VEXRO-712660 format. One record per residue (C-alpha): residue number from 1; residue in one letter; chain; y, x, z. Coordinates in Angstrom, 2 decimals. Layout:
<sites>
  resi  resn  chain       c2       c1       c3
   NUM     A      A        Y        X        Z
...
</sites>
This chain:
<sites>
  resi  resn  chain       c2       c1       c3
     1     M      A    90.57    14.75    17.35
     2     S      A    88.61    15.16    14.72
     3     K      A    90.39    18.83    13.98
     4     L      A    88.56    19.51    17.87
     5     P      A    85.18    20.78    16.90
     6     G      A    86.39    23.16    14.22
     7     W      A    88.94    24.37    16.57
     8     L      A    86.56    25.48    19.35
     9     A      A    84.12    26.23    16.53
    10     D      A    86.85    29.21    14.76
    11     L      A    87.64    30.23    18.42
    12     G      A    83.81    31.19    19.09
    13     A      A    83.34    32.74    16.28
    14     G      A    86.48    35.31    16.77
    15     V      A    85.17    35.70    20.05
    16     T      A    81.47    37.13    18.76
    17     R      A    83.49    38.81    16.63
    18     I      A    85.63    41.05    19.02
    19     S      A    82.28    41.10    20.70
    20     E      A    80.48    43.08    17.68
    21     R      A    83.99    45.11    17.33
    22     L      A    83.52    46.41    21.13
    23     D      A    79.97    46.82    21.12
    24     E      A    80.38    49.00    17.96
    25     R      A    83.10    50.82    19.47
    26     R      A    81.09    51.27    22.32
    27     E      A    78.16    53.27    20.25
    28     A      A    80.68    55.34    18.84
    29     R      A    82.15    56.37    21.70
    30     D      A    78.70    57.67    23.27
    31     E      A    77.47    58.97    20.41
    32     D      A    81.28    61.07    19.78
    33     P      A    82.33    62.12    23.04
    34     D      A    85.62    62.83    21.90
    35     T      A    86.52    59.57    20.93
    36     P      A    88.86    57.86    23.81
    37     A      A    87.46    55.28    25.70
    38     M      A    89.33    51.63    24.77
    39     T      A    90.32    49.07    27.01
    40     A      A    89.43    45.91    27.12
    41     D      A    92.21    44.69    24.87
    42     G      A    90.92    47.66    22.46
    43     D      A    94.02    50.25    22.99
    44     P      A    92.72    53.25    24.00
    45     A      A    92.21    54.13    27.43
    46     A      A    93.90    56.98    29.78
    47     P      A    92.61    60.75    29.11
    48     Q      A    90.40    61.72    32.14
    49     S      A    91.69    65.42    32.35
    50     V      A    95.27    66.05    31.74
    51     P      A    96.25    68.72    28.71
    52     A      A    96.91    71.87    28.68
    53     P      A   100.44    72.74    29.04
    54     P      A   102.00    73.85    25.44
    55     A      A   101.89    78.00    24.75
    56     Y      A   105.66    77.57    25.25
    57     A      A   106.00    75.86    28.32
    58     P      A   107.20    78.49    31.39
    59     A      A   104.66    79.51    33.81
    60     V      A   104.33    78.06    37.56
    61     P      A   102.99    80.39    39.72
    62     A      A   100.86    79.21    42.32
    63     R      A   101.86    78.52    45.91
    64     P      A   100.94    80.69    48.66
    65     E      A    99.32    79.62    51.74
    66     P      A   101.89    78.97    54.75
    67     V      A   100.34    81.78    56.79
    68     A      A   100.90    84.47    54.13
    69     V      A   104.55    83.20    53.68
    70     I      A   105.38    84.00    57.38
    71     P      A   106.47    87.51    58.17
    72     W      A   104.28    89.76    59.85
    73     G      A   106.36    90.56    63.01
    74     M      A   106.98    86.93    63.48
    75     R      A   103.54    86.62    63.10
    76     V      A   103.14    89.13    66.04
    77     A      A   105.57    87.99    68.20
    78     A      A   104.25    84.36    67.89
    79     E      A   100.71    85.78    68.93
    80     A      A   102.55    87.80    71.94
    81     G      A   104.69    84.68    72.77
    82     W      A   101.88    82.12    73.67
    83     R      A    99.32    84.59    75.17
    84     L      A   103.14    85.77    77.80
    85     L      A   103.31    81.70    78.29
    86     V      A    99.80    81.49    79.54
    87     L      A   100.46    84.69    81.48
    88     A      A   103.58    83.24    83.41
    89     G      A   101.48    80.04    83.54
    90     T      A    99.06    81.69    84.91
    91     L      A   101.49    83.73    87.83
    92     W      A   103.44    81.09    88.50
    93     V      A   100.37    78.91    89.91
    94     L      A    99.07    81.77    91.62
    95     M      A   102.51    82.68    93.63
    96     R      A   103.14    78.83    94.43
    97     V      A    99.60    78.88    96.05
    98     I      A   100.35    82.26    98.03
    99     S      A   103.65    80.79    99.29
   100     A      A   102.04    77.80   100.32
   101     V      A    99.26    79.81   101.94
   102     Q      A   101.65    82.66   103.14
   103     L      A   100.97    83.19   106.46
   104     V      A    96.79    83.48   105.35
   105     V      A    97.94    85.74   102.72
   106     L      A   100.26    88.03   104.84
   107     A      A    97.95    87.66   107.83
   108     F      A    95.28    88.98   105.75
   109     A      A    96.81    91.84   103.86
   110     S      A    98.01    93.10   107.69
   111     A      A    94.10    93.03   108.55
   112     L      A    93.28    95.43   105.54
   113     L      A    96.24    97.81   106.41
   114     I      A    95.15    98.17   109.97
   115     T      A    91.68    98.36   108.67
   116     A      A    92.36   100.93   106.27
   117     L      A    94.33   103.25   109.07
   118     L      A    91.06   102.35   111.48
   119     Q      A    87.95   102.19   109.60
   120     P      A    88.34   106.57   109.60
   121     T      A    87.74   106.21   113.22
   122     V      A    84.76   104.25   113.26
   123     A      A    83.16   106.57   110.61
   124     R      A    83.66   109.13   113.24
   125     L      A    82.21   107.27   116.19
   126     R      A    79.19   106.38   113.83
   127     R      A    79.07   110.28   113.19
   128     V      A    78.87   110.74   116.38
   129     G      A    75.87   108.46   117.11
   130     L      A    77.22   105.33   118.53
   131     P      A    76.24   101.82   116.64
   132     R      A    78.01    99.99   114.77
   133     G      A    79.10    97.68   116.53
   134     L      A    79.84    99.43   119.41
   135     A      A    82.09   101.67   117.30
   136     T      A    84.23    98.54   116.00
   137     A      A    84.59    97.55   119.41
   138     V      A    85.83   100.94   120.33
   139     T      A    88.19   101.53   117.49
   140     A      A    89.57    97.08   117.43
   141     V      A    90.43    97.57   121.43
   142     S      A    91.75   100.69   121.55
   143     G      A    93.99   100.15   118.34
   144     F      A    94.92    97.15   119.52
   145     V      A    96.43    97.92   123.22
   146     I      A    98.01   100.83   121.66
   147     M      A    99.85    98.32   119.63
   148     G      A   100.39    95.97   122.36
   149     L      A   101.63    98.95   124.58
   150     V      A   104.14    99.94   122.08
   151     G      A   105.39    96.23   121.70
   152     W      A   105.81    95.81   125.44
   153     F      A   107.29    99.22   125.78
   154     V      A   110.21    98.40   123.63
   155     V      A   110.75    94.88   125.51
   156     W      A   110.95    96.63   128.45
   157     Q      A   113.09    99.31   127.42
   158     V      A   115.47    96.77   125.50
   159     M      A   115.53    94.39   128.71
   160     D      A   116.42    97.18   131.25
   161     N      A   119.07    98.44   129.28
   162     L      A   120.65    95.62   128.14
   163     D      A   123.07    95.34   131.08
   164     N      A   124.18    98.51   130.44
   165     L      A   123.98    97.97   126.89
   166     S      A   126.38    95.40   127.26
   167     A      A   129.09    96.67   129.08
   168     R      A   129.55    99.40   126.77
   169     V      A   129.57    97.32   123.87
   170     R      A   132.72    95.34   125.58
   171     D      A   134.14    99.19   126.87
   172     G      A   133.15    99.75   122.49
   173     I      A   135.70    96.66   121.59
   174     E      A   137.93    97.41   123.76
   175     E      A   138.76   100.48   122.33
   176     L      A   138.45    99.26   118.56
   177     K      A   140.78    96.66   119.77
   178     R      A   143.25    99.49   120.84
   179     W      A   142.56   101.29   117.85
   180     V      A   143.22    98.39   116.01
   181     L      A   146.24    97.68   117.51
   182     D      A   147.35   101.74   116.99
   183     S      A   146.45   101.65   113.66
   184     P      A   149.14   102.05   110.44
   185     F      A   147.31    98.20   109.19
   186     H      A   150.01    96.30   111.51
   187     V      A   147.85    94.08   113.47
   188     T      A   149.35    92.11   116.57
   189     E      A   147.22    91.28   119.66
   190     S      A   148.04    88.02   119.06
   191     Q      A   146.29    88.30   115.38
   192     I      A   143.36    89.09   117.11
   193     N      A   143.67    86.90   119.99
   194     D      A   143.64    84.21   117.53
   195     I      A   140.71    85.51   115.36
   196     A      A   138.22    85.69   118.79
   197     Q      A   139.95    81.60   119.64
   198     N      A   138.75    80.68   115.93
   199     L      A   135.52    82.76   116.56
   200     S      A   135.01    80.70   119.59
   201     D      A   135.76    77.27   118.22
   202     T      A   132.99    77.99   114.91
   203     I      A   130.75    78.49   117.85
   204     G      A   131.41    75.13   120.24
   205     T      A   131.57    73.45   117.07
   206     N      A   128.13    74.52   115.47
   207     T      A   126.31    74.19   118.11
   208     E      A   123.44    71.70   116.63
   209     E      A   123.20    74.28   114.47
   210     I      A   122.45    77.38   116.94
   211     T      A   120.10    75.06   118.75
   212     S      A   118.16    73.92   115.88
   213     A      A   117.76    77.07   115.09
   214     G      A   116.75    78.17   118.23
   215     L      A   114.11    75.87   117.49
   216     Q      A   113.54    76.78   114.05
   217     G      A   112.93    80.24   116.12
   218     V      A   110.27    78.63   117.95
   219     S      A   108.57    77.54   115.33
   220     V      A   108.32    80.71   114.16
   221     M      A   107.29    82.71   117.07
   222     V      A   104.10    80.43   116.92
   223     E      A   103.43    81.57   113.35
   224     V      A   103.70    85.01   114.33
   225     L      A   101.42    83.83   117.20
   226     T      A    98.74    82.58   114.67
   227     G      A    99.08    84.84   112.26
   228     I      A    98.43    88.14   114.49
   229     L      A    95.48    86.72   115.57
   230     L      A    94.10    85.67   112.73
   231     A      A    94.86    89.12   111.70
   232     M      A    92.88    90.51   114.43
   233     F      A    89.98    88.40   113.89
   234     S      A    89.90    89.72   110.47
   235     T      A    90.50    93.35   111.80
   236     L      A    87.34    93.29   113.65
   237     F      A    84.89    91.35   110.89
   238     L      A    86.47    93.86   108.08
   239     L      A    85.84    97.20   110.40
   240     Y      A    82.02    95.73   111.16
   241     D      A    80.92    94.25   107.89
   242     G      A    83.44    95.38   105.36
   243     K      A    80.80    96.71   102.90
   244     R      A    78.64    93.56   102.73
   245     I      A    81.72    91.61   102.94
   246     W      A    82.54    94.01    98.91
   247     Q      A    79.01    93.70    97.18
   248     W      A    79.48    89.50    98.18
   249     T      A    82.41    89.87    96.54
   250     L      A    81.11    91.54    93.51
   251     K      A    78.88    89.04    93.03
   252     L      A    82.17    87.21    91.68
   253     V      A    82.28    89.36    89.48
   254     P      A    81.18    88.34    85.38
   255     A      A    78.22    91.15    85.00
   256     Q      A    79.88    92.47    82.05
   257     A      A    82.68    93.63    83.90
   258     R      A    80.69    94.24    87.17
   259     A      A    80.37    98.19    86.65
   260     G      A    83.66    98.87    86.48
   261     V      A    85.09    97.09    89.31
   262     A      A    81.93    98.31    91.54
   263     G      A    83.71   101.99    90.63
   264     A      A    87.28   100.84    91.12
   265     G      A    86.84    99.69    94.54
   266     P      A    86.16   103.08    96.42
   267     R      A    89.33   103.90    94.42
   268     A      A    91.68   101.68    95.55
   269     W      A    90.30   102.01    99.10
   270     R      A    90.90   105.57    99.43
   271     T      A    94.54   105.14    97.70
   272     L      A    95.12   102.03   101.06
   273     T      A    93.87   104.42   102.86
   274     A      A    95.73   107.27   101.89
   275     Y      A    98.42   105.62   102.28
   276     V      A    98.93   103.90   104.93
   277     R      A    97.54   107.17   107.48
   278     G      A   100.66   109.42   105.03
   279     T      A   102.76   106.71   106.26
   280     V      A   102.04   106.77   109.79
   281     L      A   102.44   109.72   110.10
   282     V      A   105.50   110.47   107.98
   283     A      A   106.99   107.23   110.08
   284     L      A   106.16   109.34   113.42
   285     I      A   107.90   112.55   112.66
   286     D      A   110.88   110.59   111.32
   287     A      A   110.48   108.58   114.63
   288     I      A   110.29   111.53   117.07
   289     F      A   113.13   113.73   115.51
   290     I      A   115.90   111.10   115.14
   291     G      A   114.77   109.53   118.78
   292     L      A   115.62   113.17   119.71
   293     G      A   118.69   113.48   117.78
   294     I      A   119.89   109.79   119.58
   295     Y      A   118.40   111.25   123.04
   296     V      A   120.62   114.17   122.84
   297     L      A   123.64   112.29   121.54
   298     D      A   123.26   110.63   124.65
   299     V      A   123.19   107.24   122.71
   300     P      A   122.00   104.33   125.00
   301     M      A   118.13   103.00   124.40
   302     A      A   116.99   106.10   122.63
   303     V      A   113.12   104.79   122.40
   304     P      A   113.51   101.46   121.44
   305     L      A   115.14   102.84   118.41
   306     A      A   112.97   105.34   117.60
   307     V      A   110.21   103.01   117.38
   308     F      A   112.26   100.92   115.40
   309     I      A   112.82   103.47   113.23
   310     F      A   108.93   104.01   112.67
   311     L      A   108.40   100.42   112.68
   312     F      A   110.93    99.75   109.74
   313     A      A   109.65   103.29   108.16
   314     F      A   106.57   100.65   106.59
   315     I      A   109.37    99.68   104.12
   316     P      A   109.97   101.70   101.71
   317     L      A   113.50   102.90   100.90
   318     V      A   115.33    99.55   102.18
   319     G      A   113.35   100.45   105.62
   320     A      A   114.72   103.54   106.39
   321     V      A   118.64   102.30   105.73
   322     M      A   118.01    99.23   107.94
   323     S      A   116.69   101.23   110.99
   324     G      A   119.77   104.20   110.31
   325     A      A   122.48   101.94   109.65
   326     L      A   121.49   100.13   112.90
   327     A      A   121.12   103.54   115.43
   328     V      A   124.67   104.13   113.55
   329     V      A   125.75   100.98   114.76
   330     V      A   124.34   101.35   118.37
   331     A      A   125.71   104.92   118.39
   332     L      A   129.36   103.95   117.16
   333     V      A   129.55   100.80   119.54
   334     T      A   129.08   102.53   122.68
   335     Q      A   129.68   106.49   122.08
   336     G      A   132.29   106.00   119.69
   337     V      A   132.75   107.38   115.58
   338     F      A   132.54   111.56   116.62
   339     T      A   129.05   110.05   117.75
   340     A      A   128.11   107.46   115.88
   341     L      A   129.07   110.98   112.64
   342     M      A   127.09   112.76   114.01
   343     V      A   124.00   110.32   114.49
   344     L      A   123.99   109.25   110.32
   345     V      A   123.88   113.02   110.20
   346     V      A   120.90   113.37   112.33
   347     V      A   119.56   110.40   110.01
   348     L      A   120.34   111.55   106.25
   349     A      A   118.69   114.92   107.00
   350     V      A   115.65   113.64   108.28
   351     Q      A   115.67   111.43   105.78
   352     Q      A   115.81   113.65   102.90
   353     I      A   112.94   116.06   104.52
   354     E      A   110.51   112.83   104.21
   355     G      A   111.69   112.54   100.89
   356     H      A   112.06   116.00    99.70
   357     V      A   109.11   118.14   101.77
   358     L      A   106.91   115.12   103.64
   359     Q      A   106.17   112.13   101.36
   360     P      A   105.52   114.71    98.62
   361     F      A   103.10   116.44   100.81
   362     I      A   101.92   114.56   102.96
   363     L      A   100.64   111.42   100.66
   364     G      A   100.36   114.17    97.51
   365     R      A    99.14   112.45    94.58
   366     A      A    96.79   110.16    95.91
   367     V      A    99.67   107.68    95.61
   368     R      A   101.72   108.01    92.39
   369     V      A   104.38   104.97    92.48
   370     H      A   107.20   105.89    90.31
   371     P      A   110.73   104.70    92.67
   372     L      A   111.73   102.19    89.93
   373     A      A   108.33   100.53    90.97
   374     V      A   109.24   101.35    94.77
   375     V      A   112.51    99.65    94.15
   376     L      A   111.28    96.11    91.90
   377     S      A   108.32    95.48    94.28
   378     V      A   109.93    95.81    97.38
   379     A      A   112.48    93.24    96.13
   380     V      A   110.08    90.96    94.95
   381     G      A   108.29    91.18    97.96
   382     G      A   110.69    90.54    99.89
   383     V      A   111.96    87.77    97.51
   384     T      A   108.24    85.75    97.84
   385     A      A   107.60    86.46   101.34
   386     G      A   110.34    88.15   103.38
   387     I      A   109.83    91.69   105.39
   388     G      A   105.67    90.87   105.45
   389     G      A   105.54    90.64   101.66
   390     A      A   108.09    94.07   101.70
   391     V      A   105.56    95.32   103.99
   392     V      A   102.84    94.60   101.75
   393     A      A   103.94    94.81    98.23
   394     V      A   103.91    99.75    97.88
   395     P      A   100.38    98.92    98.59
   396     L      A    99.34    96.71    96.41
   397     V      A   101.40    98.70    93.67
   398     A      A    99.64   101.54    94.75
   399     V      A    96.14    99.74    94.77
   400     T      A    97.16    98.08    90.98
   401     N      A    98.23   101.35    90.03
   402     T      A    94.28   102.91    90.58
   403     V      A    92.35   100.61    89.62
   404     V      A    94.11    99.85    86.37
   405     G      A    94.02   103.75    85.46
   406     Y      A    90.24   103.92    86.70
   407     L      A    89.66   100.98    84.60
   408     R      A    91.48   102.07    81.63
   409     A      A    89.35   105.62    81.82
   410     Y      A    86.05   103.94    82.36
   411     S      A    86.56   101.48    79.39
   412     R      A    87.42   104.61    77.45
   413     E      A    84.26   106.29    78.19
   414     Q      A    82.56   103.40    77.28
   415     A      A    83.75   103.31    73.79
   416     L      A    83.09   107.20    73.41
   417     R      A    79.10   106.86    74.70
   418     A      A    78.71   103.40    72.29
   419     A      A    80.09   105.38    69.39
   420     A      A    77.60   108.28    70.22
   421     R      A    74.96   106.69    70.61
   422     P      A    72.51   106.57    67.78
   423     P      A    71.97   103.05    65.29
   424     E      A    68.63   100.87    66.77
   425     K      A    67.66   100.99    62.73
   426     A      A    67.17   105.16    62.86
   427     A      A    64.54   104.94    65.17
   428     P      A    61.97   102.92    62.82
   429     A      A    63.35   105.52    59.92
   430     A      A    62.93   108.56    62.27
   431     E      A    59.39   107.55    62.96
   432     A      A    58.51   106.47    59.13
   433     E      A    59.49   109.74    58.73
   434     S      A    57.65   112.37    61.53
   435     A      A    54.29   110.51    60.66
   436     P      A    53.44   112.18    57.45
   437     S      A    54.29   115.30    59.09
   438     A      A    52.38   114.87    61.77
   439     G      A    49.64   114.14    59.25
   440     A      A    49.75   117.11    57.98
   441     Q      A    49.56   119.01    60.79
   442     E      A    46.54   117.35    61.66
</sites>
């Protein structure tokens, strides 16, 4: 126990010396910045900065930015890719919305086509002196009455000639049966009877499907009547107040693009009017000449077939083929092979005159759409919305082509005007230069 106080005294003296030595080193380090720092144990601390590599060490290049490493073509493809994805998504949503309200869209599109056909008549009546409401009423009622009479005439002709057509069809089937029996295909009468029996059994077993298809046809007729009424009301309002509707539509366009859209609208309407009037005239010529040829060849229901040819002419390319094929089939069943061949010659001759003479002369440069665009647009319209979509597809493409061409020319003209316009800062400088000369003249 007597040695403990001496040991504690030595320990205290050692701690005092260590603290004095650390204070001395701290003061020396503050005076000399190059002196390395010490830890609590008296060892030098780790340096604050990394020392430079020796001269013989190889140079390590700096890593570039990741964007700079990607090739330019890939970056352009990526930029275009996501924009195309956004555009495709927008078109998909738009097509879904259109398919959901397909009846309304087709009715309004039909109203636009009818309005483009009847609006020049309203303008003429107003120039004569009739008020706008009376001119609209006279034109709309006359147009709807004429369309109704044409439809009634077609139905009446079909119903009036139905018995005669049925008898001729039966005779044609018997003649076809005799031709098949006498042909070199070695077909026996029992085989033909088996085919007829199988067809009869198929119709008998699928009675429920046929009944449901008939009920579906009733619902389709209700939708057609609804679309016709909607198209009639839309046509009336477009004929009477089309200008105000267009002015109200312009208010929905952003102010910066309003001038270009306002200039493209009348040009699009002129294109649509030229397309509708030219198509009606070409279809009327086709129906008259093909109908006369069918009538001369003594094919039954020549007038209804001519009306069908007129209506199908509004479907470019496809409609002419369908109406011509219908006329040829009726001639084949009722009059035989020779008459069918003659009808085919008449149809092809009239369609060739239409394609090479009538359409270029009547439509001219008002509607310039490439045949490939016509085929693709008719296909897309038919797949999307059936016959109505096929009818609306080509005028829609023609109007879009006109609008895009005008907007491109308008933007180019605006860019040239902006480039030719003098800068705003040059005006004060010119005024400052002209001030001394004006003072000198005074």
